[in-house]
C-alpha positions as CSV (number, residue, x, y, z in Angstrom):
1,M,-14.8,-41.8,137.1
2,T,-14.1,-39.0,134.6
3,F,-14.0,-35.5,136.0
4,E,-14.5,-32.1,134.4
5,T,-12.6,-29.1,135.5
6,V,-14.3,-25.8,136.1
7,I,-12.0,-22.7,136.2
8,G,-12.7,-19.0,136.8
9,L,-10.1,-16.3,137.0
10,E,-9.6,-13.0,138.8
11,I,-6.9,-11.0,137.1
12,H,-5.4,-7.9,138.7
13,A,-3.6,-5.5,136.5
14,E,-1.8,-2.4,137.7
15,L,-2.7,0.6,135.5
16,A,-0.1,2.6,133.6
17,T,-0.8,5.9,135.4
18,K,2.0,8.0,136.7
19,S,0.2,8.8,139.9
20,K,-1.8,6.8,142.4
21,I,-5.6,6.3,142.3
22,Y,-6.5,8.8,145.1
23,C,-3.4,11.0,145.5
24,S,-0.5,12.4,143.5
25,C,2.2,10.0,144.8
26,S,4.3,8.3,142.1
27,T,3.6,4.8,140.9
28,A,7.2,4.2,139.6
29,F,8.5,0.8,140.4
30,G,11.7,0.2,142.3
31,A,11.9,3.2,144.6
32,D,13.4,3.0,148.1
33,V,10.9,1.5,150.5
34,N,8.2,3.9,151.9
35,T,9.4,6.9,149.8
36,Q,6.3,7.1,147.6
37,T,3.7,7.6,150.3
38,C,1.5,10.4,151.7
39,P,-1.2,10.7,154.4
40,I,-3.9,9.8,151.8
41,C,-2.4,6.5,150.5
42,T,-1.3,5.4,154.0
43,G,-4.8,6.0,155.3
44,M,-4.2,8.7,157.9
45,P,-7.3,10.0,159.7
46,G,-9.1,13.0,158.3
47,V,-7.7,12.8,154.7
48,L,-9.9,13.0,151.6
49,P,-9.2,10.9,148.5
50,V,-9.8,12.3,145.0
51,L,-10.3,9.8,142.1
52,N,-7.7,9.9,139.3
53,K,-9.7,10.4,136.1
54,K,-7.1,8.5,134.1
55,V,-8.0,5.4,136.1
56,V,-11.5,5.6,134.8
57,D,-10.3,6.2,131.3
58,Y,-8.1,3.0,131.4
59,A,-10.9,0.9,132.9
60,I,-13.3,2.0,130.1
61,T,-10.6,1.3,127.5
62,A,-10.1,-2.2,128.9
63,G,-13.8,-2.8,129.0
64,L,-14.4,-1.8,125.5
65,A,-11.5,-3.9,124.2
66,M,-13.0,-6.9,126.0
67,N,-16.6,-6.3,124.7
68,C,-18.0,-5.1,128.0
69,E,-21.0,-2.9,128.7
70,I,-20.0,0.4,130.4
71,T,-21.9,1.4,133.5
72,E,-23.2,4.9,133.2
73,Y,-23.7,5.4,137.0
74,G,-21.3,3.7,139.4
75,K,-19.8,4.1,142.8
76,Q,-16.9,2.9,144.9
77,D,-17.1,0.8,148.0
78,R,-15.1,-0.1,151.1
79,K,-14.0,-3.7,151.3
80,N,-13.2,-4.3,154.9
81,Y,-10.5,-6.7,156.1
82,F,-7.5,-6.5,158.3
83,Y,-4.1,-7.3,157.0
84,P,-0.7,-5.7,157.9
85,D,-0.1,-4.3,154.4
86,L,-3.5,-2.6,154.3
87,P,-3.0,0.5,156.6
88,K,-6.7,1.6,156.5
89,A,-8.0,-1.9,157.4
90,Y,-10.2,-1.5,154.3
91,Q,-9.6,-1.4,150.5
92,T,-11.4,1.1,148.3
93,S,-12.9,-1.1,145.5
94,Q,-16.2,-1.6,143.7
95,Y,-18.9,-4.0,144.6
96,D,-22.3,-3.9,143.0
97,L,-21.8,-1.2,140.4
98,P,-18.5,-1.9,138.6
99,I,-17.4,0.3,135.7
100,C,-17.6,-2.6,133.2
101,K,-19.8,-5.7,133.1
102,N,-21.0,-8.5,130.8
103,G,-18.0,-8.8,128.5
104,Y,-16.3,-11.7,126.7
105,L,-13.2,-12.8,124.9
106,D,-12.8,-15.5,122.3
107,V,-9.7,-17.7,122.7
108,E,-8.4,-20.5,120.5
109,V,-7.2,-23.8,122.0
110,D,-6.3,-26.8,119.8
111,G,-7.9,-25.1,116.8
112,A,-11.3,-24.6,118.5
113,I,-12.7,-21.2,119.5
114,K,-14.0,-20.9,123.0
115,R,-15.9,-17.8,124.3
116,I,-15.1,-16.9,127.9
117,G,-17.5,-14.6,129.7
118,I,-16.3,-11.6,131.7
119,T,-18.5,-10.9,134.7
120,R,-17.0,-7.5,135.5
121,I,-14.0,-5.2,135.4
122,H,-13.8,-2.8,138.3
123,I,-11.2,-0.4,139.7
124,E,-9.6,-0.6,143.1
125,E,-6.4,0.4,145.0
126,D,-3.5,-2.0,145.6
127,A,-2.2,-2.8,149.0
128,G,1.3,-2.6,150.3
129,K,4.0,-5.3,150.3
130,L,5.2,-7.4,153.1
131,I,8.9,-8.1,153.3
132,H,9.7,-11.2,155.4
133,D,13.0,-11.2,157.2
134,G,13.8,-14.7,158.1
135,L,16.9,-13.9,160.0
136,R,15.1,-11.6,162.5
137,G,11.9,-13.6,162.4
138,A,9.9,-10.5,161.5
139,S,8.0,-8.9,158.6
140,L,8.4,-5.4,157.4
141,V,6.0,-3.4,155.3
142,D,6.7,-1.3,152.2
143,Y,3.7,1.1,151.6
144,N,4.9,2.4,148.2
145,R,2.4,0.1,146.5
146,C,-0.6,1.3,148.6
147,G,-2.9,3.2,146.3
148,V,-1.4,2.1,143.0
149,P,-4.5,1.8,140.8
150,L,-5.7,-1.6,139.7
151,I,-8.4,-3.1,137.5
152,E,-9.7,-6.5,138.5
153,I,-11.0,-8.6,135.6
154,V,-13.4,-11.3,136.9
155,T,-14.5,-14.1,134.5
156,E,-17.4,-16.5,134.5
157,P,-16.5,-20.1,135.4
158,D,-16.4,-20.9,131.7
159,M,-13.0,-22.5,131.3
160,R,-12.8,-26.3,131.3
161,S,-9.0,-26.8,131.3
162,P,-5.8,-25.2,132.3
163,E,-5.0,-24.8,128.6
164,E,-8.1,-22.6,128.1
165,A,-7.3,-20.6,131.2
166,R,-3.7,-20.0,130.0
167,A,-5.0,-18.9,126.5
168,F,-7.3,-16.5,128.2
169,L,-4.6,-15.0,130.4
170,E,-2.4,-14.6,127.3
171,K,-5.2,-12.9,125.4
172,V,-5.9,-10.4,128.3
173,K,-2.2,-9.6,128.6
174,S,-2.0,-8.8,124.9
175,I,-5.0,-6.6,125.0
176,L,-3.8,-4.6,128.0
177,E,-0.4,-4.1,126.3
178,Y,-1.9,-3.1,123.0
179,T,-4.3,-0.5,124.6
180,G,-1.5,0.8,126.9
181,V,-3.7,0.2,130.0
182,S,-0.9,-1.7,131.8
183,D,2.7,-2.6,131.1
184,C,1.9,-6.2,132.3
185,K,5.4,-6.7,133.8
186,M,4.6,-9.8,135.8
187,Q,8.1,-9.8,137.4
188,E,7.2,-6.4,138.9
189,G,3.8,-7.6,140.0
190,S,1.9,-5.5,137.4
191,L,-0.2,-8.5,136.4
192,R,-1.3,-11.2,138.9
193,C,-4.1,-13.7,138.9
194,D,-6.2,-15.6,141.4
195,V,-7.4,-19.0,140.2
196,N,-10.8,-20.5,141.3
197,L,-11.0,-24.2,140.5
198,S,-13.3,-27.1,141.1
199,V,-13.9,-30.5,139.6
200,R,-17.2,-32.4,139.1
201,P,-18.1,-35.8,137.6
202,L,-18.5,-35.4,133.8
203,G,-22.2,-34.7,133.0
204,Q,-23.0,-33.3,136.4
205,K,-24.6,-29.8,136.2
206,E,-23.9,-28.6,139.7
207,F,-20.5,-27.1,140.4
208,G,-18.1,-28.8,142.8
209,T,-16.6,-27.1,145.8
210,R,-14.0,-24.6,144.6
211,T,-10.7,-23.5,146.0
212,E,-8.9,-20.2,145.3
213,M,-5.2,-19.8,144.7
214,K,-4.1,-16.2,145.1
215,N,-1.5,-13.8,143.6
216,I,0.1,-16.1,141.0
217,N,2.5,-13.9,139.0
218,S,3.5,-16.0,135.9
219,F,1.5,-17.8,133.3
220,S,3.6,-21.0,133.6
221,A,3.1,-21.0,137.4
222,A,-0.6,-20.4,137.0
223,Y,-0.8,-23.4,134.5
224,R,1.1,-25.7,136.9
225,A,-1.0,-24.5,139.8
226,M,-4.2,-25.4,137.9
227,V,-2.9,-28.8,136.9
228,G,-1.7,-29.6,140.4
229,E,-4.9,-28.4,142.2
230,R,-7.1,-30.3,139.7
231,Q,-5.2,-33.5,140.4
232,R,-5.3,-32.9,144.2
233,Q,-9.1,-32.5,144.2
234,I,-9.7,-35.6,142.0
235,E,-7.4,-37.7,144.2
236,L,-9.1,-36.4,147.3
237,I,-12.6,-37.3,146.0
238,E,-11.6,-40.7,144.7
239,D,-10.2,-41.5,148.2
240,G,-13.5,-40.7,149.7
241,G,-12.7,-37.2,151.0
242,E,-14.3,-33.9,150.5
243,V,-12.9,-30.7,149.0
244,V,-13.0,-27.8,151.5
245,Q,-13.7,-24.3,150.2
246,A,-10.6,-22.4,151.1
247,T,-7.9,-20.0,150.0
248,R,-4.7,-21.8,149.1
249,R,-1.1,-20.8,148.3
250,W,0.6,-22.4,145.4
251,D,4.3,-23.2,146.0
252,D,5.7,-23.4,142.5
253,A,9.1,-24.8,143.7
254,K,7.5,-27.7,145.5
255,G,4.7,-28.1,143.0
256,E,2.1,-28.2,145.8
257,S,-0.7,-25.9,147.2
258,F,-1.2,-25.3,150.9
259,E,-4.3,-24.1,152.7
260,M,-4.0,-20.5,154.1
261,R,-7.5,-19.8,155.4
262,S,-11.2,-20.5,154.8
263,K,-12.6,-18.8,151.7
264,E,-14.1,-15.4,152.3
265,E,-17.5,-14.5,150.8
266,A,-18.8,-11.1,149.9
267,H,-20.6,-10.7,153.2
268,D,-17.4,-11.3,155.1
269,Y,-16.0,-8.1,153.7
270,R,-18.9,-6.0,154.9
271,Y,-19.0,-3.9,151.8
272,F,-20.6,-0.4,152.0
273,P,-20.5,2.7,149.7
274,E,-17.4,4.8,150.1
275,P,-18.7,8.0,151.8
276,D,-15.6,10.1,150.8
277,L,-16.0,9.7,147.1
278,V,-18.6,10.9,144.7
279,P,-20.4,8.6,142.2
280,I,-18.8,7.8,138.9
281,V,-21.0,9.2,136.1
282,V,-19.9,8.1,132.6
283,D,-21.8,9.7,129.7
284,R,-22.0,8.2,126.2
285,E,-19.8,10.9,124.7
286,W,-17.0,9.9,127.1
287,V,-17.4,6.2,126.1
288,E,-17.5,6.9,122.4
289,R,-14.5,9.1,122.5
290,I,-12.5,6.3,124.1
291,R,-14.0,3.8,121.7
292,A,-12.8,5.9,118.7
293,S,-9.3,6.0,120.2
294,L,-8.9,2.3,120.5
295,P,-5.8,1.0,118.6
296,E,-5.7,-2.0,116.4
297,L,-6.2,-5.0,118.7
298,P,-4.4,-8.4,118.4
299,D,-7.1,-10.2,116.5
300,E,-7.5,-7.4,114.0
301,R,-3.7,-7.3,113.5
302,K,-3.5,-11.0,113.1
303,R,-6.2,-11.0,110.3
304,R,-4.4,-8.1,108.6
305,Y,-1.0,-10.0,108.6
306,I,-2.7,-13.0,107.0
307,A,-4.7,-11.1,104.4
308,E,-2.3,-8.3,103.4
309,L,1.2,-9.8,104.2
310,G,0.4,-13.4,103.3
311,L,1.7,-14.8,106.6
312,P,0.5,-18.2,107.7
313,E,-2.0,-18.1,110.5
314,Y,0.6,-19.7,112.9
315,D,3.1,-16.9,112.3
316,A,0.5,-14.2,112.6
317,K,-0.8,-15.6,115.9
318,L,2.6,-15.8,117.5
319,L,3.8,-12.4,116.3
320,T,0.7,-10.6,117.5
321,A,0.7,-12.2,120.9
322,S,3.3,-9.7,122.0
323,K,2.8,-6.0,121.1
324,S,6.5,-5.2,121.3
325,I,7.5,-8.0,118.9
326,S,4.6,-7.2,116.6
327,D,5.5,-3.5,116.5
328,Y,9.2,-4.5,115.8
329,F,7.9,-6.7,113.0
330,E,5.9,-3.9,111.5
331,K,8.8,-1.5,111.5
332,T,11.1,-4.0,109.9
333,V,8.7,-4.9,107.1
334,G,8.0,-1.2,106.7
335,L,11.7,-0.7,105.8
336,G,11.3,-3.2,102.9
337,A,12.2,-6.5,104.4
338,P,10.2,-9.5,103.3
339,A,7.5,-10.3,105.8
340,K,8.1,-14.1,106.0
341,A,11.9,-13.6,106.4
342,V,11.3,-11.2,109.3
343,S,8.7,-13.5,110.8
344,N,11.1,-16.5,110.6
345,L,13.9,-14.7,112.4
346,L,11.7,-13.2,115.1
347,M,10.1,-16.5,115.9
348,G,13.3,-18.5,115.5
349,D,16.8,-17.2,116.3
350,I,15.8,-13.9,117.8
351,S,13.3,-15.5,120.1
352,R,15.9,-18.1,121.1
353,I,18.5,-15.5,121.9
354,L,16.1,-13.4,123.9
355,H,15.2,-16.5,126.0
356,E,18.8,-17.6,126.4
357,R,19.9,-14.2,127.6
358,E,16.8,-13.5,129.6
359,M,16.2,-10.3,127.8
360,E,12.8,-8.6,127.5
361,S,13.3,-6.6,124.3
362,I,15.5,-6.7,121.1
363,P,18.5,-4.4,121.8
364,F,19.0,-3.2,118.2
365,E,16.7,-1.1,116.0
366,P,14.6,-2.6,113.2
367,V,16.7,-0.9,110.5
368,F,19.7,-3.2,111.4
369,L,17.5,-6.3,111.1
370,A,16.2,-5.1,107.7
371,K,19.8,-4.5,106.5
372,A,20.9,-7.9,107.7
373,I,18.1,-9.6,105.8
374,S,18.9,-7.6,102.7
375,L,22.5,-9.0,102.8
376,Y,21.0,-12.5,102.7
377,T,18.3,-11.8,100.0
378,E,21.0,-10.3,97.8
379,Q,23.2,-13.4,98.3
380,I,26.0,-11.4,99.9
381,V,25.9,-13.6,103.0
382,S,24.5,-17.2,103.6
383,S,21.7,-18.1,105.9
384,G,24.3,-19.4,108.4
385,A,26.1,-16.1,108.2
386,L,22.9,-14.2,108.7
387,K,22.4,-16.0,112.0
388,K,25.9,-15.0,113.1
389,I,25.2,-11.4,112.2
390,I,22.0,-11.4,114.3
391,E,23.9,-12.9,117.2
392,A,26.5,-10.2,116.9
393,L,23.9,-7.4,116.8
394,F,22.7,-8.5,120.3
395,D,26.3,-7.7,121.5
396,E,26.7,-4.5,119.7
397,E,24.5,-2.4,117.5
398,K,26.5,-1.7,114.3
399,E,26.1,-2.0,110.5
400,P,25.4,-5.6,109.5
401,E,27.7,-5.3,106.5
402,E,30.5,-4.2,108.7
403,I,29.9,-7.2,111.0
404,A,30.0,-9.5,107.9
405,K,33.3,-8.1,106.8
406,E,34.9,-8.3,110.2
407,K,33.9,-11.9,110.7
408,G,34.7,-12.9,107.1
409,L,31.1,-13.8,106.3
410,I,30.8,-12.2,102.8
411,Q,30.0,-14.9,100.3
412,V,32.5,-15.6,97.5
413,S,30.6,-15.2,94.3
414,D,33.6,-15.0,92.0
415,E,33.4,-18.0,89.7
416,S,37.2,-17.9,89.0
417,A,37.9,-18.3,92.7
418,L,35.5,-21.1,93.3
419,I,36.2,-23.3,90.2
420,P,39.6,-24.6,91.4
421,I,38.1,-25.5,94.8
422,I,35.1,-27.3,93.3
423,Q,37.3,-29.1,90.7
424,K,39.5,-30.5,93.4
425,I,36.5,-31.8,95.4
426,L,35.2,-33.5,92.2
427,N,38.6,-35.1,91.5
428,D,38.8,-36.3,95.1
429,N,35.3,-37.9,95.2
430,P,34.7,-39.9,92.1
431,K,32.1,-42.1,93.7
432,A,30.0,-39.1,94.7
433,V,30.4,-37.8,91.1
434,E,29.0,-41.0,89.7
435,E,26.1,-40.9,92.2
436,L,25.2,-37.4,91.1
437,K,25.4,-38.3,87.5
438,S,23.1,-41.2,88.1
439,G,20.5,-38.9,89.4
440,K,21.1,-39.0,93.2
441,E,20.4,-35.4,94.2
442,K,21.7,-36.0,97.8
443,A,25.2,-36.1,96.3
444,M,24.8,-32.4,95.4
445,G,24.4,-31.6,99.1
446,F,27.7,-33.4,99.7
447,F,29.5,-31.2,97.2
448,V,28.0,-28.0,98.4
449,G,28.9,-28.9,102.0
450,Q,32.5,-29.8,101.0
451,A,32.8,-26.5,99.1
452,M,31.5,-24.5,102.1
453,R,34.0,-26.3,104.4
454,A,36.9,-25.7,102.0
455,S,36.0,-22.0,101.7
456,K,35.4,-21.6,105.5
457,G,31.8,-20.9,104.8
458,S,32.3,-18.1,102.3
459,A,31.2,-19.9,99.1
460,N,27.9,-18.9,97.6
461,P,25.9,-22.2,97.8
462,Q,23.7,-21.4,94.8
463,L,26.8,-20.7,92.7
464,V,28.5,-23.9,93.9
465,N,25.5,-25.8,92.8
466,K,25.6,-24.2,89.4
467,L,29.3,-24.7,88.9
468,V,29.2,-28.4,89.9
469,K,26.6,-29.0,87.2
470,E,28.6,-27.1,84.6
471,L,31.9,-28.8,85.4
472,L,30.2,-32.3,85.2
473,K,28.1,-31.2,82.2
474,I,24.9,-32.4,83.8
């Protein structure tokens, strides 16, 4: 039997505000435990929250960037559940009147465009963080994260493969970064997702029983979780079993999911309107002011790179996936560097070095990359030397020409210096000379390689090619 996968996502993004959603406590990451708290965010009796207006601004911004309708009259609700990291025993969220609804994003997978519906985007507060102490057999609670503002992006069950879901996650991350709504630092918990997944026989209209895997904080882990859970459900059904609706935890190290508890429904949370907060009234002027301030989004930037800079679609798509890389590209091209040369380095050697060194950003300014490329385009250094200069810039930000001189990477373009080297190579390799004269172009590559070796990489390859032909009179 062939099965179809049905996936919906719930994406939680911490907003880039400096203070929390209902109080003035800092949202800065990495502070000592329980040092960024107050009676409001720890839920002390008798306190009154006040909504941070910037949270609403960011939610509207995200909604407009994701083609949502903006709710003119909304409210906040209490979502009741008990858990040790939730000091109030309820979470202030939104239920039936979210700020944003009925949106969509178009994603591309294997050359095909798929539209993924967005049911809602609502605001809520984050919970604290449990710290498990295995040695003492105890769990400690850090309440610094309590009250950090979130938006939750809830999709329709429109995705039919882990590949589509991963493409959607990447698109959302790009948009949140471009708009400045969230820094999306997954390693700091700024972006997390819950995966709802079910399978059904191909052609069946009714959905199968779904499971939910919560708080997955990397795209690769989310992809592996979806692949693993899909396979688990299919094998269970084929063996005559039934999928149980439950919340599961994905163990990425083991490549397995484990049941945590039965899946909650909305009525389990006993939602009711938050009595301590006034309604959220958003007029059209507010919405249009934010719409007018939206930056160029990834899809728009990609189209511009193709139309104005002549980049291939593949390059444009990869570059615009990351705002920081795209911004770096723009600045370098703005300094006069050829767009394709910059693109090749960013997608190739620079990307490789960032990955190998586990670095998040390029440590040298765009002007140094532009100067390094200029050395190559002016044939002062070879392509191999350019790579060495880039590598050196990751260690120390200094003038590329200075690096080239220190490392002996300046190309020899003096014909009088190269002719004796090339003549000796020709004399020592008569067979290769005959092959070249007979029209075998591969032999030229041999001579250029020998000249580069003899000159310790400093010979200008184009000049070597020219001199070989002149000396052999071909």
